[in-house]
N, C-alpha and C positions, 0 to 999 in steps of 0.2 A: 504493500500500500504506500502511496506517495505521501511522505510526511510534510511536504512543502505545498503551499497554496499559491496559485497564480491569480492575478487580478488584471482585468483589462486596463489598457492605457486610458480609455475614456472614463472609466469609473475612478481611476486614480486621480485623473485631472479634476474631475468634479469634486472629489473628496478634498483634494489639496486646495482648490479655489475657495471652498467653504471654510476649511480648517484654518486657512491663513487669516481669516477675519476675526482676530482676537484683539479687542480694543486695548486691553492692558499691555499686551506685547507691543502693539504699534505705538502706544504712548511712550513706553519705556524706550523704544527704539528712537523716537524723536528726541527725547531728553538726553539720552546718552550720546547720540550723534551730534548734539549741539556742542559738545566739548571740543572736538577737533575743529568744528566750524568757527567757534569763538577764538580759538588760538590763531587762526588765519584772518578772520574777519576784523577783529579789533585793530590790529596793527595796520591792515589794509585800509580800513575806514579812516583811521587817523591820518594816514599818508594822503589819501584822496582828498580829505578835508583841507589839508595843508596846500595841496596843489590846485584845487578847484573851488574851495569854499569862499574865497574872496573875489572870484570872478563875477562880472556883471551878468554873465551868461549861465551862472550856476543853476538857477531855477529852470531855465529852458533845457539844459542838459539833463537835469533830473527827471524831466517829463518826457523827453524824446531822445532817442539814440542818435548820436552824432559820430559818424565814422572817422572824420578828421580829428576830432577831439580824442576819441578812443585811441587812435594811432599815436598821437602825441603823448598821451598819458602812459601808454604801454612802454614807449621808449624811455620816458622819464623814470618810470618805476624800475626798469632794468638798469639804468645808468646811475642813479643817485641813491638807491636804497638797497645795497647789498644785504642788509640785515633782514629785509623783507623776504628774501629767499629762504633764510633760516626759519622764518615763521611757517612758510609753506612746507619745508622739510619736517618741521616739528609736527605740523598738522597731519602730514602723511604718515609719520611714524605712529602718532596717536591713533589715527584711523585703523592702521594695521593692528595696533595693540588691542583695540576694543572689538575688532571684528570677530575674534573667537568667542568673546563674551556674548555678543548679539546672536551669533549662531547657536551658542550653548543654550540661550533662553528658548530659541525656536525648537531645539532638540528636546529640551525638558517639556515644553508644551506638547510636542508630538508624542512623547513617551507616555504622558499622563492620559492622553486620549480625550482630553476636554480642556476648556479654558482654565488656566491657572490664575491664582491671585498674584498680586505684586510680589509678595514674599516668596512664593514658589518659583516664579520666573527668575528673580534675582539670585536665589539660591541655586537654581538649576544652571544659570549662566556661570556662576562661580565654580560649581562642581564639574561642569563640562569644559571649563576653560582650558585646562591642560591638554585634554584630548583634541579639542578643536585647534589649539595652537600647533600641536605636533602634526596634525593633519594638514594644516595650512603650509607648514614647511615641507611635508612630503608631497604636497601638490606641485612643488617645483619640478618633480620628475615628469609627470605628463606634460606640463607646460614646456619643459626643456625639449621633450620629444617633438612637441608641436613646432617649436622654434626650428629644430633641425629639419623637419619635413618642409616647413615653409621656406627655409633657406635653400634647400635642395631644389624645390619646385621653382623658386625664383631664379636660381642659377641656370637650371635647365631651360626655362623660358627665355632668359637673356641670350643664351647661345642660339636658340632657335630664331629669336627675333633678329639677331645679327645676320643669320643666314637666309632669312625670309626674303623673297623677291617681291611680294605684294603686301601692302599695308594691312589688308584684311587678314592675311595669314599671321602677321606679327601680332595684331590685336587678338586673334584667337588664342595664341600661346600665352599672351599676357593675362587675358581673362581666365584661361584655364588654370594658370598658376595661382591666381587669386582665389578661384573656386576651390582648389585643392587645399590652400591654406585655411580658408574659411571652414571647410569641411572638417579638417583635423582640429581646428580650434573648438568647434562645436563638440567633437568627440572628447577632447580633453576636458572641456567644461562639464560634459555629461558624466564622465568618469569621476571627476572630483566631487560634483554634487551628489552623485550616487553613493560615493564613499561616505559623505556626511550623513546621508539618509540611512546608512546601515546602523548608525547609533540609535536612530528612532525605531527601526524595524526590529532590532535585537537588543533587549535591555541588558543582556549579559555581556555584550561586546565591550572590551576595554582597550584593545590595541588599535592605534591609528594605522599602523602598517597593515594589519589584517583588514581593517575597514577599506583601505585603498585597494587591496587585492579583491575584496568582495565587490567593490564598486566597478572594477575592471571586468570581473566575471559577469556581473549583471549586464554590462554592455555587451559582452560576448554572447551571452545566452539570449538576451532580448534587445538586440540593437535598435530595432525600429520603435519598439515601445519606449525605450529609454530616451532616444533622441526626440521622439514625438512629444513626450511629456515635457522634456526640457524646453524644446522650441516653442511649444504652444503657450506655456505660461510665460516664458521669457518675451515672446513677441507681444502678448497681451500687455504685460507690464511695461515694455518699452514703448508701445504705442501710446499708452496712457501718460507716461512720463513726457513724451514728445508733445502731446497736447497740452499738458500742464506747463511745460517750458514755453510753448507759444503763448499761452495765456499770460504767463509771467512777463514775457517780453513785451506784451501790449499793455501791461498794467503800469500805472504811474507810481513810481516810488518816491513820492513827495507828499509831505503833510500826512493826512490820514491814510493816503494810499500806501504809505510805508508799511503800516500794519497789515493791510490787505496783501501786499507783495510778500511779506514775511509768511503769512498764512498759506499763500499759494505754494511757496517753496516747501513748507512743511507738509503740504498735501502730496508733493512729489516724493518726499521722504517716506510718507505712509505707503505710497504705491510701491516703492522699492522694497520696503520691509515686507509688505504683503507678498510681493513677487518672490522674494527669497524664501519666505516661510512656506508659501503654497508649493513652490517647486520642491522644497525639501520633503514636505509631507507627501506629495504626489509620487516622488521617486521612491520614498519609503513604502508606498502602497504597492509598488510592483516588485519590491525586493523579494527574492525567494528565500524566506526564512521560516523556520519551524513556527507554526502558529502559537505554540506554547511559549515562545520567546518574544512574542511581538510587543505586547503592551500590558502594563498594569496601571490601575487607577491609583494615583497618588498625587499629592500636592508638591512633591519634591522629586528630584532626580535620584537615581540610585546612589548610594554612598560609594566613595572611592574605595 
């Protein structure tokens, strides 16, 4: 008798889409994500105020995008503010540091099988932090393989382009190399996300290396379902983020509009948090794990 259960990709997507709508998790995601944002935004805001705050055109620039002004400011920021680059580096490092915690909260919520309270999510993020951090480092392996494949495809295409007699032939090789690189990027992403999902699917799993191996085997066993789940939720989330970005671009960040613009940005953060959580839960739904190991109802993640 088969001890593993299989679930259709459509059912997993539906379950993930609904399961990602956890308002406490989304709120915590916003609040925690504000930390690296503030590290970058406060120095940048101060610098922009010094550059533009005393200009007679400041109010007009705040209401409407000016390409010439943007170009001048971009050059000024790079020339006269080397310490601002340090703020961006610090923000990037802090973002990478909190990423395992955010993923850990989503894993804890998925393991519980229901919406957790704030305490359960925070404890779950802390408990899962080490495993998610190790998995983040191990994810460099599939990304490195993707880089090698993309480099090889690009080199092959360059050789063929140099030897091509027709522009159409050269374009074909260029686009083919791009398609190969994109395909392997999606595969690498699917494997890494499937590896994270293994911690949701199997409450007894502790090893990040084993999780990565299971994520790879999930792709090998069910390649179309894995890629379909990943792409469907990713495309939905990306489309929503693009719409929100367009909305933000047309919003006036001056006066009371500043609050509206800030809320629009946070709505984009909510969509990203939902997308990552839904993707994690959906991929966990198609993981081939013994049902006895799948989930238990608890407000907290399993102890270390």
